[in-house]
C-alpha positions as CSV (number, residue, x, y, z in Angstrom):
1,M,142.1,77.7,80.4
2,K,142.8,81.3,79.7
3,L,141.0,82.9,76.7
4,T,144.3,83.4,74.8
5,E,145.0,79.7,75.2
6,M,141.6,78.8,73.7
7,V,142.1,81.1,70.7
8,E,145.5,79.6,70.1
9,K,144.2,76.1,70.3
10,Y,140.9,76.4,68.3
11,Y,140.3,77.9,64.9
12,F,136.7,79.2,64.9
13,H,136.4,80.6,61.3
14,D,133.3,79.3,59.6
15,S,131.9,77.8,62.8
16,G,128.7,79.1,64.1
17,I,127.3,80.3,67.4
18,A,124.2,78.0,68.0
19,K,123.1,79.0,71.5
20,V,124.0,81.5,74.2
21,D,123.0,81.2,77.8
22,F,124.0,83.5,80.8
23,D,123.6,82.6,84.5
24,Q,123.8,86.0,86.2
25,E,123.9,84.4,89.7
26,K,126.8,82.2,88.8
27,R,128.4,84.8,86.5
28,E,128.7,82.1,83.9
29,A,128.1,82.3,80.1
30,T,127.6,79.1,78.0
31,L,128.0,79.1,74.3
32,L,127.3,76.1,72.0
33,I,129.3,76.2,68.8
34,D,128.7,74.3,65.6
35,F,132.4,73.8,65.2
36,C,134.3,73.1,62.0
37,N,136.6,70.3,63.2
38,W,137.8,69.7,59.7
39,A,139.5,73.2,59.7
40,Q,141.7,72.4,62.7
41,K,145.5,72.0,62.3
42,N,145.4,68.5,63.9
43,Y,142.4,67.2,62.0
44,T,142.6,63.7,60.5
45,D,140.3,61.9,58.2
46,D,139.1,59.5,60.9
47,Q,137.7,62.3,63.0
48,E,134.2,63.9,62.6
49,E,134.2,66.8,60.3
50,N,131.7,68.9,62.5
51,I,131.3,68.7,66.2
52,V,129.4,70.7,68.9
53,L,131.6,72.5,71.4
54,K,130.4,73.8,74.7
55,L,132.3,76.9,75.9
56,V,131.7,77.8,79.5
57,F,133.1,81.2,80.6
58,S,133.6,81.7,84.3
59,N,133.6,85.1,86.3
60,V,131.9,86.9,83.5
61,T,131.8,90.6,84.1
62,S,130.2,91.6,80.8
63,M,128.6,90.1,77.7
64,L,127.8,92.4,74.8
65,G,126.0,91.4,71.6
66,E,122.8,89.9,70.5
67,K,121.8,86.2,71.0
68,P,121.9,84.3,67.7
69,L,118.1,84.3,67.1
70,L,118.2,84.1,63.3
71,D,119.2,81.3,60.9
72,A,123.0,81.5,61.2
73,N,125.7,83.3,63.2
74,E,128.8,82.4,61.3
75,I,132.2,83.2,63.0
76,L,134.5,85.1,60.7
77,D,137.2,85.7,63.3
78,C,137.8,85.9,67.0
79,Q,140.4,87.5,69.1
80,V,141.4,88.3,72.7
81,I,141.8,91.9,73.6
82,E,142.1,94.0,76.6
83,N,144.8,92.3,78.6
84,G,143.6,88.7,77.7
85,R,140.2,89.1,79.5
86,T,137.9,90.0,76.6
87,L,137.0,87.6,73.8
88,E,135.4,89.0,70.7
89,F,133.8,87.0,68.0
90,Y,133.2,88.8,64.7
91,T,130.2,87.2,63.1
92,I,127.9,87.4,60.1
93,R,124.3,86.9,61.0
94,T,122.1,85.7,58.1
95,D,118.3,85.9,58.0
96,I,117.4,83.5,55.2
97,A,113.7,84.5,55.2
98,N,114.6,88.2,54.6
99,R,117.7,87.5,52.5
100,S,119.7,89.8,54.7
101,R,123.1,89.7,56.3
102,E,124.8,91.8,58.9
103,H,128.0,91.9,60.8
104,V,127.4,91.3,64.5
105,P,130.2,91.5,67.1
106,F,129.8,89.3,70.2
107,R,132.0,90.1,73.2
108,I,132.5,88.3,76.5
109,V,134.7,89.6,79.4
110,A,135.6,86.7,81.5
111,E,138.4,85.1,83.6
112,D,138.7,81.9,81.9
113,V,136.9,79.2,79.7
114,T,136.3,75.5,79.7
115,V,135.9,73.8,76.3
116,T,134.2,70.4,75.9
117,Q,132.8,68.4,73.1
118,V,129.2,67.6,73.6
119,G,128.1,66.3,70.3
120,V,129.0,65.3,66.7
121,G,127.6,66.9,63.5
122,W,125.6,70.1,63.9
123,Y,123.8,71.3,67.0
124,E,120.1,70.4,67.0
125,P,118.0,72.2,69.6
126,P,115.8,70.1,71.8
127,S,112.3,69.8,70.5
């Protein structure tokens, strides 16, 4: 789907960026999102409140921002800019150990995105 379609379909506020991978050879970026399903327009009580979404961006020409290495990267907002080819997440990154918070933009320039649910609850990294 086009980036604008994704932003119209999914409301990312309060969700978190859990993991970011980039395959330079394939020009593909993969984000795992701790997604607040309960905040969606079409949410019903019989659905899981929190799920894990996998966003795979294809034909990536640029990815700017830091990987979420600290305790939380909470999404405040996201928008599509620059003729529908750039997705920008506005996040707050929290470092619990140092009790610090900072605003961190995360930007991806891509042709399109595939969104799939890959889990329920919150993302748990493999041990």
